[in-house]
N, C-alpha and C positions, 0 to 999 in steps of 0.2 A: 504494500500500500504506500509506504514512504517513497519508494522508487517511482511509482506511478504518479504520485502527487508532484514530485520534483520534475517529472517530464511535463506535466501541465504548466508548471511555473516557467519552464524554458520556452514553451511553444508560443507562437504568435496567434495561431488558430488551432482550435480543437474540433476536429470534424466528428459529428455524431450522426447516426442514421435515422433517428426518430425522436418524437416528442418525449417518449418515455425515458430515453437516455438523457435528454435535456433536463428533465425533472430530477434525475439522479444527481445533478450538479448543484441543487439548491443549497446544499450545505456550504458551498464555497462561491460567494458572489464574484470574487476576482476571477475565478476560472470560468464562471458562467458567462462573463462578458466576452470571452474568447470563442464561444461556441459558434459553429457553423453547421447547420442541419442540411444534410443531403442524403436521401435514401440511396441505398446500394443499387447497382445495375445488374443486368443479366446478359449472358451471351445469346443474342437473338438467333444466331445460327443453330445453337443447341436447343432453343425453344421456338421453333417456327410457328407461324400462324396456322391454325387448323384449316385444312382445305377439304377434309373428308366430311361426309354427312354426319349430323348429330344422331345419337341413339334415339330410338323411338320412345323409350321410357325416360321421364324426367330424372336426371342423374346429377347428384351432388358428389364432389370429390373432396377428400381431406388427405393431405400428405403430411406426415409427421408422426411422432411417437403418440400412441394411444394412451393418454395420461390425463390425470385430473388437471395438471397445469395447463394442458391444451383445451380444457373445458369440454372434454368429450361427453361427460355426463349430461351437460346442457344440450350439446349437439344431438345426442340420442333422443332426448325428450322432444326436441324440435322436429326431428325426422319422423318419429313415430306419430306425431300429430298431423302429418301430411299424408294424404292418400296417394298411392301409386308412385311414390318417390323412393328411389333407392340411393344409398350412400356407399361409395367405394372408398375404402381406406387403404393407403399404401404406407407402410412403415412398421416399426417394431411395436409390440404390445408392451405397454409399461405397467403402471400401477392400477389401471382401471380395467374392468372386465369388458371383453368385446361381446356385443349382443349376439345371442343365438336366435336370430330373427331374419326372416326372408328379405327384409329391406336392407340388410347390411352385408357387405361383401369385403373380405379382408385379403390383402396381398402383402407378403413380407417385404421388408426393406430391400430396395434395389439400387444399383448405381444411379447417380443423378442423371447421367446422359440417357438413361432408359425411361425417365419419367414422362417424356413428351407423349408417349403412346397413351398414358393415362389421362394427361391433360386433354387429349383429343377424344376421349371417351365420355366426357362429362359436359354438362351445360353450365354448371356453377361450381365455384370453389368456395369452401367454407372453412373458417378458422375461428373457433370460439375461445381462444386462449384467455386465461386469466393473467398471464404474464408473458411478455415477449419483448425483445428489443425491436428489431425490424425483421419480420418473417419474410425471407427471400422467396419463399414459395408463393407469396402473393404476387411478386413481380413476375415469376415464371408463369403463373396462371394467367395473368393479364396479357403478357406477351403472346401467349398461346391462343388468346381469343376468348377466354372465359370471363363471365361476370364474377365478381368477388363479393362475398359477404363475410365480414370479420368484426371482431370486437374492437373497442377503443384502445386495447392494450397490445396491438399487433403491428403498429406502424401504418395501418391502412389509411388513417386520416392524413398522414403526411404524403402518401402516394396519391391521394385524391387531389392534392394541390399541384401535382405535376400537370403539364400541358394536356388539357382535355380529358383527364381520366376520371373526374368526379362522377360522371354519369354511370360509370362502370363499377363503382365501388359503393357498397352500403356498409356503414359502420353502426354497430349496435352496442348497447351497454353490456358489460360483463354480467354473467349469471342471470340472464333474462331469456328463458326458453321461448316465450311468446314473441318477444321482439325479434329473436333470431328466426323463428318460424315465419313470421310475417315478411321479413326481409328476404328470406330464401324463396318464398312463394312469389314475391315480386320479381326477383332476379330470374327465376325460371320463366316467368311470363315474358320478360325482356329477351331472354336467350332464345326462346322458341318463336320469336317474331310476333308475339301477340300485342306488343306495344311498339311505339315508334322510336325506341332507343337504338341508335346506330351502333354497329360494331366498331371495334378499335381500328384506327387508321394507321398508316405507315408512320406518320410523323409522331403520333402518340406512342407507338411502340418504340420509336427512337428515344423518347424521353426516358424509357425504361432500360436503355442499353448502357453498357459500360462507357461508351462514347459520350452519351448524355450526362452520365455521372462525372466524367472527366471535365466536360465543358463547364458544369456547375462549379467544380473545384477551381478551374482556371479563372473563372469570374471572381471567385473569392480571393484568389491570389493576386489578381489585378488590382483589387482594392488595397492590398498591402503594399503593392509596388506600383504606385501611380505613375512613375516616370519610366517604367519599363514596358516594353511591348511584348505581350504574350500571344499576339495574333498568329504567328506562324505555328505555334503549338496547337492552335485550335483547328487547324485545317486537317 
């Protein structure tokens, strides 16, 4: 901890990926003034936009450890309250039991580069976490063309402030199964074309890329170095 705090003292900028991380610096006003919030990016080639047909059954995807920290007990209640909706889970089973129920399908943990096939099998991505920094799976899901429903503790609110992404992200309170169910139902309506919400565009995907992340950081650096040109680095 002492070593980490000394690093913050030396730094001119402290980059953090989400509001939750910003709030963890409230103990130190001096360090808080140095914060620069920029959500992480993803490799767009590894997570291409879905081009295949959507499944016939309304499908929700969750990628991550099946645990109480990820709010899976709340997610289970929300899914069970919805007719004809199935949930696909990809990841390890943690401290919460996985439902023995026809609406729930489990797949073991797989390498990240294989996740895209699951992103292409679902309409909506759900993350009901009680605690997260920035869940990169949200970026992966959005880049793949999914609507996202997440809690306020996942970084989803910060992603919604990136170029054009707000319409694709629904943020709900922690530990609220009914709010989660309602948001999932609305997102499924959007994803199946029953509403007028447009799919993600190429420029919006670019905001989720590592290049977009780098450009945000370069802009922050340019504020520290007003007499230096960083233009050639942004090309």
